[in-house]
DSSP file (Angstrom, degrees, kcal/mol; ACC not computed):
  #  RESIDUE AA STRUCTURE BP1 BP2  ACC     N-H-->O    O-->H-N    N-H-->O    O-->H-N    TCO  KAPPA ALPHA  PHI   PSI    X-CA   Y-CA   Z-CA
    1    1 A M              0   0    0      0, 0.0     2,-0.2     0, 0.0    24,-0.1   0.000 360.0 360.0 360.0 129.8   12.0    0.8  -41.6
    2    2 A A        -     0   0    0     21,-0.1     2,-0.6     1,-0.0    22,-0.5  -0.524 360.0-120.6 -86.8 149.5   11.7    4.2  -39.9
    3    3 A K  B     -a   24   0A   0     20,-0.2     2,-0.3    -2,-0.2    22,-0.1  -0.797  36.8-151.7 -85.4 127.0   11.9    7.6  -41.6
    4    4 A R        -     0   0    0     -2,-0.6     2,-0.2    20,-0.5    21,-0.0  -0.686   8.1-125.9-102.3 151.6   14.7    9.4  -40.0
    5    5 A T        -     0   0    0     -2,-0.3    -1,-0.0     1,-0.1    13,-0.0  -0.481  55.4 -66.9 -84.2 167.3   15.3   13.1  -39.5
    6    6 A K        -     0   0    0     -2,-0.2    -1,-0.1     1,-0.1     3,-0.1  -0.327  55.4-131.4 -58.3 123.5   18.5   14.7  -40.7
    7    7 A P    >   -     0   0    0      0, 0.0     3,-0.8     0, 0.0    -1,-0.1  -0.405  34.5 -89.1 -71.9 155.2   21.4   13.4  -38.7
    8    8 A S  T 3  S+     0   0    0      1,-0.3     0, 0.0    -2,-0.1     0, 0.0  -0.405 119.4  27.4 -61.6 141.5   23.8   15.9  -37.3
    9    9 A G  T 3  S-     0   0    0      1,-0.1    -1,-0.3    -3,-0.1    -3,-0.0   0.862  93.0-165.6  72.6  35.7   26.5   16.5  -39.9
   10   10 A G    <   -     0   0    0     -3,-0.8    -1,-0.1     1,-0.1    -2,-0.0  -0.092   6.1-141.9 -54.2 153.1   24.1   15.6  -42.8
   11   11 A T     >  -     0   0    0    125,-0.2     4,-2.6     1,-0.1     5,-0.2  -0.662  30.4-100.2-108.9 167.4   25.5   14.9  -46.2
   12   12 A P  H  > S+     0   0    0      0, 0.0     4,-2.1     0, 0.0   101,-0.2   0.862 125.0  53.8 -55.6 -33.8   24.1   15.8  -49.6
   13   13 A A  H  > S+     0   0    0    123,-0.3     4,-2.0    99,-0.2   100,-0.2   0.934 109.9  44.2 -67.5 -46.2   22.9   12.2  -49.8
   14   14 A T  H  > S+     0   0    0    122,-0.6     4,-2.2     1,-0.2    -1,-0.2   0.873 113.5  51.7 -68.5 -34.6   21.0   12.3  -46.5
   15   15 A L  H  X S+     0   0    0     -4,-2.6     4,-2.8     2,-0.2    -1,-0.2   0.895 107.5  52.8 -66.4 -38.9   19.6   15.7  -47.3
   16   16 A A  H  X S+     0   0    0     -4,-2.1     4,-1.8    -5,-0.2    -2,-0.2   0.899 109.3  49.8 -62.6 -40.1   18.4   14.4  -50.7
   17   17 A L  H  X>S+     0   0    0     -4,-2.0     5,-1.7     2,-0.2     4,-0.8   0.932 112.6  46.9 -62.4 -45.8   16.6   11.5  -48.9
   18   18 A E  H ><5S+     0   0    0     -4,-2.2     3,-0.9     1,-0.2    -2,-0.2   0.928 111.5  49.9 -62.6 -46.3   15.0   13.9  -46.5
   19   19 A Q  H 3<5S+     0   0    0     -4,-2.8    -1,-0.2     1,-0.3    -2,-0.2   0.844 111.4  49.5 -62.9 -33.6   13.9   16.3  -49.2
   20   20 A A  H 3<5S-     0   0    0     -4,-1.8    -1,-0.3    -5,-0.2    -2,-0.2   0.618 105.2-130.6 -81.0 -12.0   12.3   13.5  -51.2
   21   21 A G  T <<5 +     0   0    0     -3,-0.9    -3,-0.2    -4,-0.8    -2,-0.1   0.799  48.2 162.9  67.9  28.8   10.5   12.2  -48.1
   22   22 A V      < -     0   0    0     -5,-1.7    -1,-0.2    -6,-0.2     2,-0.2  -0.662  44.1-115.6 -85.3 130.4   11.8    8.7  -48.7
   23   23 A P        +     0   0    0      0, 0.0   123,-0.5     0, 0.0     2,-0.3  -0.461  57.2 141.9 -62.0 131.0   11.6    6.2  -45.9
   24   24 A H  E     -aB   3 145A   0    -22,-0.5   -20,-0.5    -2,-0.2     2,-0.4  -0.971  43.2-134.0-160.4 168.0   15.1    5.2  -44.9
   25   25 A T  E     - B   0 144A   0    119,-1.9   119,-2.8    -2,-0.3     2,-0.5  -0.999  16.4-142.7-132.6 136.2   17.4    4.4  -42.1
   26   26 A I  E     - B   0 143A   0     -2,-0.4     2,-0.5   117,-0.2   117,-0.2  -0.857  15.2-164.6 -99.3 131.5   20.9    5.8  -41.6
   27   27 A H  E     - B   0 142A   0    115,-3.3   115,-3.1    -2,-0.5     2,-0.4  -0.971   3.0-168.5-118.7 124.8   23.5    3.5  -40.2
   28   28 A A  E     + B   0 141A   0     -2,-0.5     2,-0.3   113,-0.2   113,-0.2  -0.883  10.3 170.0-110.6 144.8   26.8    4.8  -38.8
   29   29 A Y        -     0   0    0    111,-2.4     2,-0.7    -2,-0.4    17,-0.1  -0.963  44.4 -89.6-145.8 162.4   29.8    2.6  -37.9
   30   30 A E        -     0   0    0     -2,-0.3     2,-0.3    15,-0.1   110,-0.1  -0.646  44.4-140.5 -77.6 111.8   33.4    3.3  -36.9
   31   31 A H        -     0   0    0     -2,-0.7     7,-0.0   108,-0.2    -1,-0.0  -0.555   4.5-143.5 -76.2 134.1   35.4    3.3  -40.2
   32   32 A D    >   -     0   0    0     -2,-0.3     3,-2.4     1,-0.1     9,-0.1  -0.884   2.5-152.2 -96.6 112.9   38.8    1.6  -40.0
   33   33 A P  T 3  S+     0   0    0      0, 0.0    -1,-0.1     0, 0.0    -2,-0.0   0.719  95.5  58.4 -58.8 -20.1   41.3    3.6  -42.2
   34   34 A A  T 3  S+     0   0    0     -3,-0.0    -3,-0.0     2,-0.0     2,-0.0   0.456  76.3 127.7 -88.1  -0.7   43.2    0.4  -42.8
   35   35 A A    <   -     0   0    0     -3,-2.4     3,-0.2     1,-0.1    -4,-0.0  -0.320  51.3-152.5 -61.0 134.6   40.2   -1.5  -44.3
   36   36 A A  S    S+     0   0    0      1,-0.3     2,-0.4     2,-0.1    -1,-0.1   0.834  84.6  29.9 -77.1 -33.7   41.0   -3.0  -47.7
   37   37 A S     >  -     0   0    0      1,-0.1     4,-2.3     2,-0.0    -1,-0.3  -0.970  64.0-160.3-132.3 116.8   37.4   -2.8  -49.0
   38   38 A Y  H  > S+     0   0    0     -2,-0.4     4,-2.2     1,-0.2    -1,-0.1   0.904  94.5  48.3 -61.7 -42.3   35.0   -0.1  -47.8
   39   39 A G  H  > S+     0   0    0      2,-0.2     4,-2.4     1,-0.2    -1,-0.2   0.914 111.9  47.1 -67.2 -44.1   31.9   -2.1  -48.8
   40   40 A E  H  > S+     0   0    0      1,-0.2     4,-2.4     2,-0.2    -1,-0.2   0.887 111.4  53.0 -64.7 -37.6   33.0   -5.3  -47.2
   41   41 A E  H  X S+     0   0    0     -4,-2.3     4,-2.8     2,-0.2    -2,-0.2   0.920 109.0  49.7 -61.1 -43.8   33.9   -3.3  -44.1
   42   42 A A  H  X S+     0   0    0     -4,-2.2     4,-2.2     2,-0.2    -2,-0.2   0.924 109.9  50.2 -62.3 -44.9   30.4   -1.8  -44.1
   43   43 A A  H  X>S+     0   0    0     -4,-2.4     5,-1.9     1,-0.2     4,-1.2   0.932 114.2  44.7 -60.0 -46.4   28.7   -5.2  -44.4
   44   44 A R  H  <5S+     0   0    0     -4,-2.4     3,-0.5     1,-0.2    -2,-0.2   0.938 112.6  51.0 -62.6 -47.0   30.7   -6.6  -41.6
   45   45 A A  H  <5S+     0   0    0     -4,-2.8    -1,-0.2     1,-0.2    -2,-0.2   0.843 117.7  38.7 -61.7 -34.8   30.2   -3.6  -39.3
   46   46 A M  H  <5S-     0   0    0     -4,-2.2    -1,-0.2    -5,-0.2    -2,-0.2   0.552 106.4-125.5 -94.0  -8.4   26.4   -3.7  -39.9
   47   47 A G  T  <5 +     0   0    0     -4,-1.2    -3,-0.2    -3,-0.5    -4,-0.1   0.870  65.0 129.7  68.9  37.1   26.1   -7.5  -39.8
   48   48 A V      < -     0   0    0     -5,-1.9    -1,-0.2    -6,-0.2    -2,-0.1  -0.888  66.3 -90.9-121.5 154.3   24.3   -7.7  -43.2
   49   49 A P    >   -     0   0    0      0, 0.0     3,-2.0     0, 0.0     4,-0.5  -0.328  31.7-124.5 -62.3 142.7   25.1   -9.9  -46.2
   50   50 A E  G >  S+     0   0    0      1,-0.3     3,-0.9     2,-0.2    22,-0.9   0.758 107.8  70.0 -59.1 -25.1   27.5   -8.3  -48.7
   51   51 A E  G 3  S+     0   0    0      1,-0.2    -1,-0.3    20,-0.2    23,-0.0   0.714  99.1  49.0 -66.8 -19.3   24.8   -8.9  -51.4
   52   52 A R  G <  S+     0   0    0     -3,-2.0    81,-2.9    80,-0.1     2,-0.6   0.531  96.0  81.1 -96.5  -7.9   22.6   -6.2  -49.8
   53   53 A V  E <   -c  133   0A   0     -3,-0.9    19,-2.9    -4,-0.5     2,-0.4  -0.884  67.8-160.7-103.2 124.5   25.4   -3.6  -49.5
   54   54 A F  E     -cD 134  71A   0     79,-3.2    81,-0.5    -2,-0.6     2,-0.3  -0.843   6.0-148.7-111.9 140.3   26.0   -1.7  -52.8
   55   55 A K  E     - D   0  70A   0     15,-3.4    15,-1.9    -2,-0.4     2,-0.6  -0.773  13.9-132.9-103.7 151.1   29.1    0.3  -53.9
   56   56 A T  E     + D   0  69A   0     53,-0.4     2,-0.3    -2,-0.3    51,-0.2  -0.916  29.3 178.8-108.0 119.2   29.0    3.3  -56.1
   57   57 A L  E     - D   0  68A   0     11,-3.1    11,-3.0    -2,-0.6     2,-0.5  -0.889  20.2-141.9-121.2 149.1   31.5    3.3  -58.9
   58   58 A L  E     + D   0  67A   0     -2,-0.3    35,-2.5     9,-0.2     2,-0.3  -0.934  23.1 176.2-111.1 135.4   32.2    5.7  -61.7
   59   59 A A  E     -ED  92  66A   0      7,-2.5     7,-2.7    -2,-0.5     2,-0.6  -0.960  28.3-127.9-134.9 152.2   33.1    4.5  -65.2
   60   60 A E  E     -ED  91  65A   0     31,-3.5    31,-1.8    -2,-0.3     2,-0.6  -0.903  22.6-170.5-101.2 119.8   33.8    6.2  -68.5
   61   61 A I  E >  S-ED  90  64A   0      3,-3.1     3,-2.1    -2,-0.6    29,-0.2  -0.954  76.3 -23.5-112.7 116.7   31.8    4.8  -71.3
   62   62 A D  T 3  S-     0   0    0     27,-2.4    -1,-0.2    -2,-0.6    28,-0.1   0.854 129.7 -49.2  49.0  39.2   32.8    6.1  -74.7
   63   63 A G  T 3  S+     0   0    0      1,-0.2     2,-0.4    26,-0.2    -1,-0.3   0.423 118.2 108.0  86.8  -0.8   34.3    9.1  -73.0
   64   64 A T  E <   -D   61   0A   0     -3,-2.1    -3,-3.1     0, 0.0    -1,-0.2  -0.927  69.3-120.5-114.5 134.4   31.2    9.9  -70.9
   65   65 A L  E     +D   60   0A   0     -2,-0.4    54,-0.5    -5,-0.2     2,-0.3  -0.477  33.9 176.9 -73.6 139.5   31.0    9.4  -67.1
   66   66 A H  E     -D   59   0A   0     -7,-2.7    -7,-2.5    -2,-0.2     2,-0.4  -0.957  24.9-127.6-136.7 155.0   28.4    7.0  -65.8
   67   67 A V  E     -Df  58 120A   0     52,-2.8    54,-2.4    -2,-0.3     2,-0.4  -0.882  20.0-168.0-104.1 135.8   27.6    5.8  -62.3
   68   68 A A  E     -Df  57 121A   0    -11,-3.0   -11,-3.1    -2,-0.4     2,-0.6  -0.988   5.6-161.4-122.5 134.8   27.2    2.0  -61.6
   69   69 A V  E     +Df  56 122A   0     52,-2.5    54,-3.0    -2,-0.4   -13,-0.2  -0.952  25.5 159.9-118.7 111.0   25.8    0.7  -58.3
   70   70 A V  E     -D   55   0A   0    -15,-1.9   -15,-3.4    -2,-0.6     6,-0.1  -0.895  45.1 -87.3-132.1 156.6   26.7   -2.9  -57.7
   71   71 A P  E >   -D   54   0A   0      0, 0.0     3,-1.7     0, 0.0   -17,-0.3  -0.302  32.2-127.1 -61.6 147.0   26.9   -5.3  -54.7
   72   72 A V  T 3  S+     0   0    0    -19,-2.9   -32,-0.2   -22,-0.9   -21,-0.2   0.683 109.2  66.9 -68.4 -15.0   30.1   -5.2  -52.8
   73   73 A S  T 3  S+     0   0    0    -23,-0.6    92,-1.0   -20,-0.3    -1,-0.3   0.417 104.8  49.2 -82.1   2.3   30.2   -9.0  -53.3
   74   74 A A  E <  S-I  164   0B   0     -3,-1.7     2,-0.3    90,-0.2    90,-0.2  -0.782  77.5-120.0-133.7 173.2   30.7   -8.5  -57.0
   75   75 A Q  E     -I  163   0B   0     88,-2.8    88,-3.6    -2,-0.2     2,-0.4  -0.835  36.7-100.4-112.5 155.6   32.8   -6.6  -59.5
   76   76 A L  E     -I  162   0B   0     -2,-0.3     2,-0.9    86,-0.2    86,-0.2  -0.623  27.0-142.8 -74.7 129.4   31.5   -4.2  -62.1
   77   77 A D     >  -     0   0    0     84,-3.2     4,-2.4    -2,-0.4     5,-0.2  -0.839  12.8-166.2 -92.6 103.0   31.3   -5.7  -65.6
   78   78 A L  H  > S+     0   0    0     -2,-0.9     4,-2.6     1,-0.2    -1,-0.2   0.841  85.5  53.1 -63.2 -35.3   32.4   -2.9  -67.8
   79   79 A K  H  > S+     0   0    0      2,-0.2     4,-2.3     1,-0.2    -1,-0.2   0.916 110.7  47.2 -65.7 -41.9   31.1   -4.5  -71.0
   80   80 A A  H  > S+     0   0    0      2,-0.2     4,-2.3     1,-0.2    -2,-0.2   0.891 112.0  50.6 -66.9 -38.8   27.7   -5.1  -69.5
   81   81 A L  H  X S+     0   0    0     -4,-2.4     4,-1.5    80,-0.2    -2,-0.2   0.937 110.0  50.0 -63.3 -45.6   27.6   -1.4  -68.3
   82   82 A A  H  <>S+     0   0    0     -4,-2.6     5,-4.1     1,-0.2     3,-0.4   0.924 111.8  48.1 -58.4 -44.2   28.5   -0.2  -71.7
   83   83 A A  H ><5S+     0   0    0     -4,-2.3     3,-1.4     3,-0.2    -1,-0.2   0.889 106.8  57.2 -63.5 -38.5   25.8   -2.3  -73.2
   84   84 A A  H 3<5S+     0   0    0     -4,-2.3    -1,-0.2     1,-0.3    -2,-0.2   0.794 113.9  38.5 -64.5 -28.2   23.2   -1.0  -70.7
   85   85 A V  T 3<5S-     0   0    0     -4,-1.5    -1,-0.3    -3,-0.4    -2,-0.2   0.190 118.9-108.9-107.6  15.8   23.9    2.6  -71.7
   86   86 A R  T < 5S+     0   0    0     -3,-1.4    -3,-0.2     1,-0.2     2,-0.2   0.864  76.8 130.0  60.3  40.6   24.2    1.7  -75.4
   87   87 A G      < -     0   0    0     -5,-4.1    -1,-0.2    -6,-0.2     3,-0.1  -0.528  53.1-143.3-111.9-177.3   27.9    2.3  -75.5
   88   88 A K  S    S+     0   0    0      1,-0.3     2,-0.4    -2,-0.2    -5,-0.1   0.787  73.7  31.2-114.3 -50.9   30.8    0.3  -76.8
   89   89 A R        -     0   0    0     -7,-0.1   -27,-2.4    -6,-0.0     2,-0.3  -0.914  59.7-175.3-122.4 140.5   33.9    0.7  -74.5
   90   90 A G  E     +E   61   0A   0     -2,-0.4     2,-0.3   -29,-0.2   -29,-0.2  -0.957   7.9 171.7-133.0 152.2   34.2    1.3  -70.8
   91   91 A Q  E     -E   60   0A   0    -31,-1.8   -31,-3.5    -2,-0.3     2,-0.1  -0.979  42.4 -92.5-149.8 154.6   36.9    1.9  -68.3
   92   92 A M  E     -E   59   0A   0     -2,-0.3   -33,-0.3   -33,-0.3     2,-0.1  -0.394  46.3-113.2 -66.3 143.9   36.9    2.8  -64.7
   93   93 A A        -     0   0    0    -35,-2.5   -35,-0.2   -27,-0.1    -1,-0.1  -0.449  36.3 -95.6 -74.2 150.7   37.1    6.5  -64.0
   94   94 A D     >  -     0   0    0      1,-0.1     4,-2.5    -2,-0.1     3,-0.5  -0.466  33.0-125.9 -62.2 134.8   40.2    7.9  -62.3
   95   95 A P  H  > S+     0   0    0      0, 0.0     4,-2.4     0, 0.0     5,-0.2   0.861 110.1  54.0 -55.1 -37.5   39.5    8.2  -58.6
   96   96 A A  H  > S+     0   0    0      2,-0.2     4,-2.2     1,-0.2     5,-0.1   0.889 109.7  47.7 -65.1 -37.8   40.5   11.9  -58.5
   97   97 A V  H  > S+     0   0    0     -3,-0.5     4,-2.8     2,-0.2     5,-0.3   0.921 110.0  53.0 -66.5 -43.8   37.9   12.6  -61.3
   98   98 A A  H  X S+     0   0    0     -4,-2.5     4,-2.1     1,-0.2     6,-0.4   0.907 111.6  46.1 -58.5 -42.8   35.3   10.6  -59.4
   99   99 A E  H  X S+     0   0    0     -4,-2.4     4,-2.4    -5,-0.2     5,-0.3   0.921 114.1  47.5 -66.6 -43.4   35.9   12.6  -56.3
  100  100 A R  H  < S+     0   0    0     -4,-2.2    -2,-0.2     1,-0.2    -1,-0.2   0.917 115.9  43.4 -64.8 -43.5   35.8   15.9  -58.2
  101  101 A V  H  < S+     0   0    0     -4,-2.8    15,-0.9     1,-0.2    -1,-0.2   0.869 123.2  35.3 -72.6 -37.6   32.7   15.2  -60.2
  102  102 A T  H  < S-     0   0    0     -4,-2.1    13,-1.6    -5,-0.3    -2,-0.2   0.791  95.7-131.1 -88.5 -28.4   30.7   13.7  -57.3
  103  103 A G  S  < S+     0   0    0     -4,-2.4     2,-0.3     1,-0.4    -3,-0.1   0.534  74.2 103.7  85.7   6.6   31.9   15.8  -54.4
  104  104 A Y  S    S-     0   0    0     -6,-0.4    -1,-0.4    -5,-0.3     2,-0.3  -0.802  73.1-112.6-117.2 160.0   32.5   12.7  -52.3
  105  105 A V    >   -     0   0    0     32,-0.3     3,-2.6    -2,-0.3     4,-0.2  -0.666  45.2 -89.9 -89.2 149.4   35.7   10.9  -51.4
  106  106 A V  T 3  S+     0   0    0     -2,-0.3    33,-0.1     1,-0.3    -1,-0.1  -0.311 119.7  32.4 -54.6 136.3   36.4    7.4  -52.7
  107  107 A G  T 3  S+     0   0    0    -51,-0.2    33,-0.3     2,-0.1    -1,-0.3   0.243 121.3  54.7  93.1 -11.8   34.9    4.9  -50.2
  108  108 A G    <   +     0   0    0     -3,-2.6     2,-0.5    29,-0.1    -2,-0.2   0.164  69.7 135.0-134.8  15.0   32.2    7.4  -49.4
  109  109 A I        -     0   0    0     -4,-0.2   -53,-0.4   -53,-0.2    26,-0.4  -0.559  38.8-159.4 -72.7 121.9   30.7    8.1  -52.9
  110  110 A S        -     0   0    0     -2,-0.5    26,-0.1     2,-0.2    -6,-0.1  -0.731  24.2-134.6 -98.8 148.7   27.0    8.0  -52.6
  111  111 A P  S    S+     0   0    0      0, 0.0     2,-0.3     0, 0.0     3,-0.3   0.661  91.9  65.5 -72.8 -13.4   24.7    7.5  -55.6
  112  112 A L  S    S+     0   0    0     23,-0.4    -2,-0.2     1,-0.2   -99,-0.2  -0.801  98.3  19.1-108.8 149.8   22.6   10.4  -54.2
  113  113 A G  S    S+     0   0    0     -2,-0.3    -1,-0.2     1,-0.2  -100,-0.2   0.732  75.2 164.8  72.7  24.1   23.4   14.0  -53.8
  114  114 A Q        -     0   0    0     -3,-0.3    -1,-0.2     1,-0.1   -11,-0.2  -0.396  48.4-118.4 -71.9 152.7   26.3   14.1  -56.3
  115  115 A K  S    S+     0   0    0    -13,-1.6     2,-0.4     1,-0.2   -13,-0.2   0.870 104.7  27.4 -58.0 -38.3   27.5   17.6  -57.4
  116  116 A R  S    S-     0   0    0    -15,-0.9     2,-0.4     2,-0.0    -1,-0.2  -0.993  88.4-125.3-129.0 126.7   26.6   16.6  -61.0
  117  117 A R        -     0   0    0     -2,-0.4     2,-0.3    -3,-0.1    -5,-0.0  -0.570  33.0-171.2 -75.0 124.8   23.9   14.2  -61.8
  118  118 A L        -     0   0    0     -2,-0.4   -52,-0.1     1,-0.1     2,-0.1  -0.807  35.7 -87.3-114.2 154.7   25.2   11.4  -64.1
  119  119 A A        -     0   0    0    -54,-0.5   -52,-2.8    -2,-0.3     2,-0.4  -0.406  54.5-156.6 -58.0 134.8   23.4    8.6  -65.9
  120  120 A T  E     -f   67   0A   0     35,-0.3    37,-1.9    34,-0.2     2,-0.4  -0.932  19.9-165.7-126.5 141.5   23.2    5.8  -63.4
  121  121 A V  E     -fg  68 157A   0    -54,-2.4   -52,-2.5    -2,-0.4     2,-0.5  -0.994   8.9-160.8-124.6 123.7   22.8    2.0  -63.7
  122  122 A V  E     -fg  69 158A   0     35,-2.6    37,-1.5    -2,-0.4   -52,-0.2  -0.891  31.5-109.2-102.3 130.5   21.8    0.0  -60.7
  123  123 A D  E >   - g   0 159A   0    -54,-3.0     3,-2.1    -2,-0.5     4,-0.3  -0.361  25.2-127.6 -59.2 134.7   22.5   -3.7  -60.8
  124  124 A E  G >  S+     0   0    0     35,-1.7     3,-1.3     1,-0.3     4,-0.3   0.664 100.8  78.8 -62.5 -16.8   19.2   -5.6  -61.1
  125  125 A S  G >  S+     0   0    0      1,-0.3     3,-1.5    34,-0.2    -1,-0.3   0.770  79.6  71.7 -62.3 -23.1   20.1   -7.8  -58.2
  126  126 A A  G X  S+     0   0    0     -3,-2.1     3,-1.7     1,-0.3    -1,-0.3   0.853  86.4  64.5 -58.8 -34.2   19.1   -4.9  -55.9
  127  127 A L  G <  S+     0   0    0     -3,-1.3    -1,-0.3     1,-0.3    -2,-0.2   0.638  89.0  68.3 -68.3 -12.7   15.4   -5.5  -56.8
  128  128 A G  G <  S+     0   0    0     -3,-1.5     2,-0.3    -4,-0.3    -1,-0.3   0.418  91.8  73.7 -84.9   2.0   15.5   -8.9  -55.1
  129  129 A H  S <  S-     0   0    0     -3,-1.7     3,-0.1     1,-0.1   -77,-0.0  -0.880  75.0-137.4-117.3 147.9   15.9   -7.3  -51.7
  130  130 A E  S    S+     0   0    0     -2,-0.3     2,-0.3     1,-0.2    -1,-0.1   0.920  94.8   4.8 -65.4 -43.5   13.3   -5.5  -49.5
  131  131 A T        -     0   0    0     15,-0.2     2,-0.3    16,-0.1    15,-0.2  -0.967  69.0-161.1-137.7 155.8   16.0   -2.9  -48.7
  132  132 A V  E     - H   0 145A   0     13,-2.8    13,-2.2    -2,-0.3     2,-0.4  -0.885  14.9-129.2-130.5 164.6   19.6   -2.3  -49.8
  133  133 A F  E     +cH  53 144A   0    -81,-2.9   -79,-3.2    -2,-0.3     2,-0.3  -0.911  28.3 165.1-115.6 141.7   22.4   -0.3  -48.3
  134  134 A A  E     -cH  54 143A   0      9,-2.0     9,-3.3    -2,-0.4   -79,-0.1  -0.965  48.1 -74.3-147.5 160.8   24.6    2.3  -50.1
  135  135 A S  E     - H   0 142A   0    -81,-0.5   -23,-0.4   -26,-0.4     7,-0.3  -0.277  30.8-152.2 -58.0 138.8   27.0    4.9  -48.9
  136  136 A A  E     -     0   0A   0      5,-2.8  -122,-0.6     2,-0.4  -123,-0.3   0.216  65.4 -72.6 -97.6  13.3   25.3    7.9  -47.4
  137  137 A G  E    S+     0   0A   0      4,-0.4     2,-0.3     1,-0.2   -32,-0.3   0.446 108.8  50.2 115.5  -0.2   28.1   10.2  -48.4
  138  138 A R  E >  S- H   0 141A   0      3,-0.6     3,-1.7   -31,-0.1    -2,-0.4  -0.978  90.6 -83.7-159.3 157.5   31.1    9.5  -46.2
  139  139 A R  T 3  S+     0   0    0     -2,-0.3  -108,-0.2     1,-0.3   -31,-0.1  -0.387 116.1  25.7 -61.4 133.0   33.1    6.5  -45.0
  140  140 A G  T 3  S+     0   0    0    -33,-0.3  -111,-2.4     1,-0.1     2,-0.4   0.570 102.8  96.7  89.1   9.6   31.3    4.9  -42.0
  141  141 A L  E <   +BH  28 138A   0     -3,-1.7    -5,-2.8  -113,-0.2    -3,-0.6  -0.968  47.4 176.5-137.1 119.2   27.8    6.1  -43.0
  142  142 A E  E     -BH  27 135A   0   -115,-3.1  -115,-3.3    -2,-0.4     2,-0.4  -0.905  18.5-145.3-122.3 148.1   25.3    4.0  -44.9
  143  143 A M  E     -BH  26 134A   0     -9,-3.3    -9,-2.0    -2,-0.3     2,-0.5  -0.922   8.6-154.8-110.8 140.0   21.7    4.6  -45.9
  144  144 A E  E     +BH  25 133A   0   -119,-2.8  -119,-1.9    -2,-0.4     2,-0.3  -0.963  31.3 143.3-113.6 126.5   19.2    1.7  -46.0
  145  145 A L  E     -BH  24 132A   0    -13,-2.2   -13,-2.8    -2,-0.5  -121,-0.1  -0.965  55.0 -77.0-154.6 167.1   16.3    2.2  -48.4
  146  146 A A    >>  -     0   0    0   -123,-0.5     4,-1.9    -2,-0.3     3,-0.6  -0.477  40.3-128.0 -67.8 138.5   14.0    0.3  -50.8
  147  147 A P  H 3> S+     0   0    0      0, 0.0     4,-2.6     0, 0.0     5,-0.2   0.851 108.8  58.7 -59.5 -33.9   15.7   -0.5  -54.1
  148  148 A A  H 3> S+     0   0    0      1,-0.2     4,-2.4     2,-0.2     5,-0.1   0.881 105.9  49.4 -63.0 -36.2   12.8    1.1  -56.0
  149  149 A D  H <> S+     0   0    0     -3,-0.6     4,-3.0     2,-0.2     5,-0.2   0.899 109.5  51.6 -68.4 -40.0   13.4    4.4  -54.2
  150  150 A L  H  X S+     0   0    0     -4,-1.9     4,-1.6     2,-0.2     6,-0.3   0.934 112.5  45.9 -60.2 -45.9   17.1    4.2  -55.0
  151  151 A V  H  X>S+     0   0    0     -4,-2.6     5,-1.8     1,-0.2     4,-1.0   0.928 115.4  46.6 -62.8 -46.1   16.4    3.7  -58.7
  152  152 A R  H ><5S+     0   0    0     -4,-2.4     3,-0.5     1,-0.2    -2,-0.2   0.930 112.4  48.3 -64.6 -46.5   13.8    6.4  -58.7
  153  153 A L  H 3<5S+     0   0    0     -4,-3.0    -1,-0.2     1,-0.2    -2,-0.2   0.792 117.1  42.1 -68.8 -27.4   15.9    9.0  -56.9
  154  154 A T  H 3<5S-     0   0    0     -4,-1.6    -1,-0.2    -5,-0.2   -34,-0.2   0.568 104.2-127.3 -91.8  -9.9   18.9    8.4  -59.1
  155  155 A G  T <<5 +     0   0    0     -4,-1.0   -35,-0.3    -3,-0.5    -3,-0.2   0.797  55.3 165.6  67.1  27.6   16.9    8.2  -62.3
  156  156 A A      < -     0   0    0     -5,-1.8     2,-0.3    -6,-0.3   -35,-0.2  -0.228  38.1-139.7 -77.8 160.7   18.6    4.9  -62.9
  157  157 A V  E     -g  121   0A   0    -37,-1.9   -35,-2.6    -3,-0.1     2,-0.4  -0.822  23.8-129.2-104.2 156.9   18.0    2.1  -65.2
  158  158 A T  E     +g  122   0A   0     -2,-0.3     2,-0.3   -37,-0.2   -35,-0.2  -0.896  39.4 146.4-109.6 142.1   18.4   -1.4  -63.9
  159  159 A A  E     -g  123   0A   0    -37,-1.5   -35,-1.7    -2,-0.4     2,-1.3  -0.971  58.2 -88.7-161.6 162.7   20.5   -4.0  -65.7
  160  160 A S        +     0   0    0     -2,-0.3   -37,-0.1   -37,-0.2   -76,-0.1  -0.685  63.6 142.4 -81.1  95.3   22.8   -7.0  -65.0
  161  161 A V        +     0   0    0     -2,-1.3   -84,-3.2   -92,-0.1     2,-0.4   0.304  39.5  94.0-119.0   5.8   26.1   -5.1  -64.6
  162  162 A A  E     -I   76   0B   0    -86,-0.2     2,-0.6    -3,-0.1   -86,-0.2  -0.840  56.6-156.2-104.2 137.5   27.7   -7.1  -61.8
  163  163 A R  E     -I   75   0B   0    -88,-3.6   -88,-2.8    -2,-0.4     2,-0.1  -0.956  24.0-126.6-110.9 119.6   30.0  -10.0  -62.3
  164  164 A R  E      I   74   0B   0     -2,-0.6   -90,-0.2   -90,-0.2   -91,-0.0  -0.372 360.0 360.0 -66.3 139.8   30.1  -12.3  -59.3
  165  165 A R              0   0    0    -92,-1.0    -1,-0.2    -2,-0.1   -91,-0.1   0.481 360.0 360.0 -73.8 360.0   33.6  -13.0  -58.0
């Protein structure tokens, strides 16, 4: 995997990767506004298994926002996320709140470069891949990096928080 220089129109996520000196590759594809699932669209467009493409979700656990990073082939298990952060009850964050807090639009929320750093949990399945893909900060732009780098840069813990469909 090559280390890339800042692409034109860099995002806070791509800038965070560059500043950290983390080896990564940026993948751009033509986003279809009619796509039902941004993550599944990304996997298809890049020709990679959905298990390697991760979506970034925001959830409220006991009133506090948390970030969960799970494969697009799975759903977030709110009970497991709550347990991972030693909480009791969880619910998905309102999309408008997620956009305001992260500085990204839904479908392009990156786990990196958010306006406010939130406690993050990366599903442990990420560690089973040499590299994983996550949004690079806008729809149609993905970053590929080693899962250990994703965990380190987000300050995440890993736990089983994905429920397979």
